[in-house]
N, C-alpha and C positions, 0 to 999 in steps of 0.2 A: 394295205399292209406296208407298202414302201414308206408311206409317211410315218406310220407307227414305228417302224424300224429306225428311221432317221431320228425321231424324237427320243428313242431309247439309245441313240449313239451306236447303233449297229451298222457297220460299214462293210466289214469283211467277215464271212462265216469262219468259225473255228473248225478244226479238222473233224470233230465229232458231228457238228452241224452240217458240214458239207457232205459227209458220208451218209447221214441218216435222214435228212429232210427229203431228198428226192424219192426214195422208196416209200417213206411214210406218206408223202403226198399222193403217191400212186395207190395207196390203200394196202400196201404190204405190211405184214407183221414184221417187227424189227426187234432185235436184241442188240443194244448198244452198250459197250463197255469202254469207259475212259476214266482216267484218274480225276479226282475232285478238282473243281475250279476250271473246267474246260468248256463250260457252256451247255451242259446237258439239258437244263431247264428249257432254254429257248429251242433246243432241238426237237422237243415234242410240243411245246406251246404253239409254235408257228404252224406246223401241220394241222393241229387241232383246229385253229382258227380258220385256216384256208379250207379244210374239208367240211367244216360245219357251214361255212358260207356257200360251198358248192351244193350242200344238201338242202339249203333253204328253199322253202316253198311259201310264196306269199310273204316273204320277208322274215319268216321264222324257221330256224333249222328243224328238220324232221327227226333228227337224232340227238342223242346226249353223249357228251364226253365226260368220263369219270377218271380223275387222277388220284391215285392212292399214294400217300407218303407216310413214312414211319413216325414222324414227330410233328407236333403242332407248329414248331418254328419253321420247318421245311414246308409244311402245307401253307402257312401264311406267306412265305416267300413266293411259292408258285402262284398263289392267289393274286399277289401283287403284279406278277408278270402277266398273268391272264388278263387282268384289268388294263394293264399298260398296252398290251398288243392285241387285245380282243376286239377292237373296232366296234364297241358298243354291245358286244355279246355279254350277257349277264353271267357272272361266275359266283356260285355259292360256296361258302367255306363251312365245312362240317367237321368239327374237331371236338375233342373232349375238353373238360375243364371249364366249360361255359354252359349257360342255360340252353335247354332244348327249344324253348318257345321261339326265339328269333330264327333259329335254323329251320324249324318246321314251317314258319311263315315264308322263308326264302324258298324252301323246296316246293311249297304249294304254287309258287309262281312258275314252276317248271323251267328253271334256268337251263340253258344249253350246256353249261360247264359246271361240274361239281368237283371240288377239291376236298379230299377227306382223309382222315386217319382211319386205320382198320377198325379199331374198337368202336368208335362212334358211328361209323357207317353200319356195322353189324347191329348196333343198338337201334338205328333207324329202320333197318330191315325188319327186325323183330317187332318193333312198334307199328310197322306198316305205315310209317310216315314217309317212306321212300321205296321205290321199286326200281329194278335195274332192267326191266324188259325193253326199254327204249335205248339202251346203251349201244352206241355204234362204234365208239372208240374208248378203249380201256388202257390206262397207262399205269404201270408199276414203276415208281421212281425210288431209287435206293432200295431195290428189292432185297439185296443181301442183308441190309440193316434190318429190314422187317423180319427176316428169318432169325437173325441174331437176337432180336428183342422178343422172340417167342410168339410172333403173330401167325404162325403156320395154321392153327385152327381157324382163325378169322379169315385168312386168305382162302382157305378151302371153302368156307361158307360163302364168301363173296363170289368165288369162281363158279360155284354151283348155281348161283342166282343169275349169272350173266347169260344173255342169249348166245346161241352157238354161232350165229352170223355176226361177227364183230371184227374189228381190227384191234390187235393187242400190241402195245409198245412196251418193252421192258428195258429199263435203263439202270445201270449199276456201276459202281466203281470197281468192284471185284466180282468174280464169277466162281463161287464155290460149287462143289459137286451137287449139293441139294438144290441150288438155284438152277443148275443145268437141267436137273430132272423136272423141276417145275416148268421150265420153258418147253421141254419136249412134250409135256403133258397138255399144256394149255395154248401153245402157239402153233400156227399152221405155216409150215415151210417158211420160217422167218429169215429175213436178211440179217446176217450176223456181221456186226461192225465192231472192231477192236482198234482203238486209236492209242498209240503210244504204249509204253510198258505199263502193265497193270499193277495196282497196289504198291506204288512207289511214291515217295514224297516228291513235291514239285522240284524241278532241277534248280530253280533259283532260290530255294530256301536253304540258307546256311544252317547247319545243324552242329550242335556240340553238347557236351554232357559234363556235369559236375558230380564227382563222387563224394557224397556228404552223408553224415548221419542224419537221421530223422529230426533230431533236435536242432540241426543247423540249417534246415530248409527255410524256415521263416526269416531268420536274419539275412540269409543269402537273397531271398526274394526281395526283401526291403531294399537291400543294397543295389540289386539289379534294376528295380523300378526307379531308383533315384539316379542311377548313372546312365540309363538308356531312355532317350526321348521317345515320344509317340505312345500310342495306345498298346495295351498288353492284354492278351487273353491267357488266363491261367487255368489249367486243368487239374482238378483234384479227384481222388479216387471215390470218395463218399460224400453224401450230402452234409454230414456232420463236419468233415474236414473242410468242405467248401465254406460253410458258415464260419468256422474258426479262422481260416485264412483271410476271409474278407474282414472279419472283425479286427485282426491284427493290422491290416492295411489301413482301415479307417482310423484306428487308434494312432497310427503314425501320420495321419493327415492326408492320406491318399483318397481321392474320390473313387470309390470302388462299389460294386454291386455283385450279387450272386445270382446264379441261374441253375436250378435243379428241379426235379420232378415234384418236390413237396411244395413248391411255390404255386400260387394260383395262376390261372392263365393271364389275368390282368397284371400280376406282378412280373411274370415272365416276359410279357410284352413290354412293360415299362423298363425292365432291366435291359432288354435288347435294344429298344429304341434309344434309351439314355446312352448306351455304349456307342451306338451308331452315330448319334448326334454330338458326342463329345461331353455329355454331362458327366459320365463316368469314364475315367481314364483306364481303369482296370476292371475287367469282368472275370469273376472266378466261377467256374462252371464244372459240372460233371460231364460225362461223355454225351449228354443230351445235346451239347453244343458242338460236338465233333462233326456233325453234318447238319445242313439246313440253316446255318447262320451266315447270312449274306451281308457282311460288313466290309466295306471297301477299305483297303490300305491298313490292314492289321499289321503293324510293324514287327510285333514280337509275340510268339507263342511260347509259353513256359509250361512244361510238364512238371508240376509240383510233385506229382506221383506218376510213375510210369504206368501205362495202361497194361491190361492183362493180355491183350492180343496185339500182334504186329499190325493188323488191319486198322485197329483203333489208333495206333501211333501214326499211321499214314494219313488218316483222316484228320487227326489233330493238327499235324504239321501242315496239311492242306488248307487250313484256315488262313495261312499267310502265304505270301508270294503267289497271289492269285492274278490271273489275267496278265501273265508275263512280268509282273512286278517282282521286286526283290523283297526278301523277308528273312527272318531269323527264327529258329526254333531251338530252345534250350531245354534240356532235361536234367532233373535232379534224380540221382540214383543212390539210394541207401544200400547198405550191405545186403538187406533182405531182397533187394530188387535186381541183384546182379544177373540172375537167370533171365529175367525179362529183357535186360539190356543186351545180353548175348544173343537172345532170339531176334531182337530188332536188328542188331548188327549183321547177323547171318542173313536176314531177309534183304537188307539194302546192299549187302555185298561189300561192306567196308566197316572199319571201326570208327566210331564217332570220336572226334577230337576231344581229349580230356582238357578241362580248363581248371584253373585255380581260382579261388575266391577273389573277387575284385578288391583292390585296396580301397580304404576309405577315401572319399572325395568330398570336396566342399559342397555343402548342401545335401549331403547324404541323408536319407531318411533313416531314422532309428526310433524305436519306441521311446517316448519321453519317460523320464523317471516319474513313477506314480506315487503320489502322497496318499492316495486313497484308492480303494478298489474301483476299477472302471465299471461304469454302468453298462449292463448288457443291452444290445440292440433289441428292438421289438421283434419278437418271434424267434430269437436266437437263444438257445439254451446256454447258460454260462459254462465255460470250459475250465474254470478254476477248480483245483482239487478241494474237496471238503475237509475243513480242519476239525480235529477232534476237540470237543468242548471240555473244558475243565473249570473248576471254581478257583477264584483268586482270594488270597488272604492278605494279612498285613505284611507278610514277608515279601510278596510281590511288589509292594510299595516301598520296600527298603526299611520297614519299621519292625522292631522286635514285638513279638506277639506275647502278651502276658497270659499265663495260664493259671487257672484256679488250682489251689492245692488239692491233692487227691485225698478223699475221705477214707479213713481206716476202715477195714472190713469189720464185721460184727465179732468174729473170733478174736481179732486184735484188740477190740475195745474191751471184751471180757477179760482177756489176759492182763490188760493194763489195770483194770479195776482190782483184780486179784493181787497184783504186785503192790498196789498202793492201798490195800485194805479197803 
């Protein structure tokens, strides 16, 4: 394990790791709460690996560890750390959006570590392609997010399938009341660890806000991308707005990609990897990326739309200023979002600094003048308003239109014949 930790550049444990790893290694149930970006993943992966090694009989662990995560992206991140620190222990990834066949093949090899999302894990339980009778360590990561996403029925079904004799580790950034009730029901005399203030943005993330109309958000975003170096993570409220914002950035010449739940798993993986490796400078995403996106040195987070809850704001901002680095989080607030802005400011205990729109600078990005309608990107619905069709005549070409003389009615023709005999 020491060699694996050195290869992963782990030298000093973070506070949440120092407080939770010893009781977890001792087999105790643990409830760990710490703000995002503090190293919670390693806080449970390290005890899993060490305890499975201790359970090994004839070189193969006698138990299974199952880690449950709310999103595919977070599950893939945990899977990567399990492979990095696992010292040869096989880890299977069981998530939605991909074919069942490879997952069934991996589960038949009885891997000692399984990382899953709730929906796909329940699917395998119902198909009887996986059983939980051998589970000795069960981990709920970002448990509050799973409840927010409506996974309570799946969590109940999974908990009913687990053996009574097991170790349960629950990690979360926030601890709402319903999560406390879940912990009291399913954990046995847990060690409770809370590190730092809960549900607050990272202290090194500079935060500010622009009060703008909805129509001014896209020009402001283009100006900020042009005047601020580094990669940028943009959060939008809906999948449609995510597509539209990305299209505006691409039209302005920015290397951008989008991430939301309508994308296939392969498309989501490619977008995240492209952003991580620098292929895309800007990633536009819904709150699916607010947790579970492990990209080093995100310089700037921009809330194109304010989130509906202060917890989501905290997690969005937590994508920058990670691991004691500096970062910046900027929000755009339209008049319709003033209530959300006030709620955020009440939660963090101070008013966000108001900013004015940056002045034009050399090299500033702006949508080029279009001589023809832009071509929509593949898979993106056009956002232009539909024009009403009408017919065109000679008057539209600047020419006089000659009209045939009107033919007299039958009564007028008879009267004319009478007058003229």
